[in-house]
N, C-alpha and C positions, 0 to 999 in steps of 0.2 A: 421760232424763238422759244426759250424755256423760261418759265416763271418758277422761282424757288422761294419758299417762305420758311422763316424761322420764328415760330410762335412761342414767345417767352412769357413769363408771368407778368412782367412789367411792360415790355414792348414787343411788337412784331416787326421784324425786319424782312425785307424782300429784295430780290434781285432778278433782273431779266438778262439772260445770256443769249447772245447771237453769235453763232460760229465760234463757240468756246470763249467768247469775250464777254465780260460783265459790262453791259452798256448802260445799266440804270439800276440805282439802289434807292430804297425808301425806308422810312421808319414811322410807325404809328403806335399809339398806346393800345395795348391789348384790352379789349372789352369783352368779357365772357358772355355778356348778355346781348351781343350783336345778333341780329337776325340774318338769315341767309340773303335776303334782299339787300340789306344794308351793306353786307360784305361784298356781294357781287357788283352793286352799283358803285361802291367806293373804288374797287379795282379798275373797272372800266373807265370811270371818270378820271382817275389818277393817270392811267396810261394815255388817254386822249389829251390831257393837259400837258403831257410831256412828250407829245408827238410819237407815241408808240401805238400802233394799230392793234387793238385787242384781238382781232381775228387772226393775227399772225402768231399768237401764242398756240403752240402745238402740244406742249407737255407741261405739267405742273406737279411739282414735288413739295411736300410739306414735312417739316420737322416741328412737332408740337409737344410741349410739356404741359399743356393746359387742356385736359380732356373735355371739360364742359363746352369748349368752343368748337370742337372738331366736327360735330354734326352739322352745325350751321355753316361752318367753313366749307365742308365737303359739298353740301347742297347748294350753297351760293355759287361755288365754282362750276358745278355741274350745270346749273340753271343758266348762268350768264356767259359761260365759256364753252359749254358742251363737252367738257373734259372731265374724266374721272381722275382725281388727283391721287398720286402715290404718297402714302404716309410712311415715314420711317418707323417701322415697328417690327416685332417678331414675325418671322415667316418670309420676309422679303430677302432678296440677295444683297448682301453687303460686302462680300469679299473678306469679311473678318472671321476669325476663329474666336468665339466668345468663351474664354477660360474662367468662367465664374459659375458658382453653384446654381444660380437661378438667372439665366440670361434674359428672361422676360422682364426682369425688374430694372434692367439697364435703361437709362433715359434715352429718349430719341436724340436729344442734343449731343449726348456722349457718343452715340453711334455715328451721327452725322459728322461731328468733329473728327472722329477717328478716320472715317472714310476720306474726308478732305485732307487731313494731315498726311495720310499715306500717299495720296495723289500728288501733294506738294513736295513731299520728302520721301520718295520710295527707298526701300531697302535700308531703312534707318530705324534704330531704336528711338522711340519718341515718348516724351512726357508732354501732355497737352494741358494747358491752363486756360480755362474759359472764365472770364470775369464778367458775369452777368448779375442777375438778382442774387444768385448764389455763386460762389467761386468753386469750380470743380477742377480737380487735378487728377489725370488718369494716365495710365501707361499702356503703350502699344509696342510690341516687338517688331523687329524688321521682318519677321515671318508673318506679320499681320495678326498676331495674337493679342486680343484685348484682355488685359490682366486685372483691371479694376483700378481703384484709386481712392481719393479723399474728397470730401465735400465740406466746405466751411462757409461761414457767414459772408455774404457779399458786402461790398462797400456801402451800398445804399441802405441795406438792412441794418448795418452797424450804426450809421448816422441816425436812422429813424429810431432805433432802440434806445440810443442815448438820450434823444430828445423826449421820447415818450416816457421813459422810466425815471427821469430826473426832473426836478422842479426848475432848475435854472440853466440847464444846458440847451442851447438853441439848435435848430436845424441849420446845417451849413452846406455849402456847395462842395462837391467832391472834386478835388483837384490835386495836382502834384504839389507836395509840400516842399518848401525851400529849406527848412531846417527842422530837426527833431526837437530842439529846445525852444519852443514857441514862447512868445511873451504876451499873448492875449488868448482869451478863451476860444474864439473861433479858430484861430490858427493852431491852437493846441489840439482841438478835435481833429482838424484836418491832418495834422502831423501824426496823431495816434492812429487814425484810420489808414493813412497812406503807408507809413513805415511799419505799422503792425501787420498789414496785409502783405507787404513786400517781404517782411521777415518770415511770416508763416509760409508763404509760397516757396521761398528759398529753402527753408528747413524741410518742408514736405518733399520737394523735388530732390534734395540731397539724400533724404532717407529712402525714397522710392528707388533712386539710382543705385544705392547700396544694396537694397533688399532684392530687387528683381533683375537689375542689369549688372550687378557685381562691380559697380563703379566704372562701367565702360563709357561713361560720359554720354548718355542719351541726349539727343537734341531736344531742347525745351522750346515749345511753340506757344505763343500767347495769342489769345483771341478774345472776342467779347467786347461789349461796349466800353469797358474801362481799361482795356489792355494798353491803349495808346499812352496813358499817363505814366506808365512804367517803362516806356521806351528807353529813357536815358538812365534808368537804374541798373541796367545790365542783367536783369533776371532772365530774359528770353534770348535765345539764339536767333529767333525769327518771330516777327509779329504778323499775323495774317487776319485782319479784322473780319474778312468775308469767309472765313474757314467753314462755318456751318453751311452757308449757302453753296459753297463749292462741294461739300460733302453730299448735300441733297442732289445736286446736279449729277454727280458721279453715281449715286444710287439709282437715279432715273435711267442712266445709261446701262447700268448692270441689269436692270429689270425690264428692258425693252423686249417685246415679244419677237 
């Protein structure tokens, strides 16, 4: 079995694959101060509670955008699983051609998303939208060329910024808004965050499609924790919530000795 981890600024998601099938997923809050023992014990206990034998894990891959936790994460996995994890980073085999001036600055999540998207939609021009702590939008050609993209404020950050920077606006739940013209403050914030993000994504995808794909109608893939709330809006051609985990798995396969 293969364990894949997507370590984000807010949450860490993980998945266990068996025979190319994702059989188990989990999510926990990312704690940069976790020790290697806390991490190792958490994973082994989590698997046992869900009838997964930790000794059956043979490979572990990690996509992390939180460098402070990587040392403890690597040591905890090595100590409790006896496995040296593969981190998505410069120097590993990805199958991508990185067409940017400084490939080393490309986030591990963007690389993993791209690998996963190519696996899910081969031989296709792609625009990948990942709605996490930040919202990232990037382009990959059918020739597997990573071209770059845009980064904008995530939905959660937007809600937090409004609450922190104003005296009277409250924190609100992030959800699909039913109407743009809301009649109360909470719904007005939800409307602005939802439709504002949807509009930004549509405009950026439209502009990227014109800039680099010459309006060839690249397929738009949505992923990330908030992608599902936009399912009915018609932004994405396909939504793959586990895209990053799929990309980490494919990276492991590419880097097997």
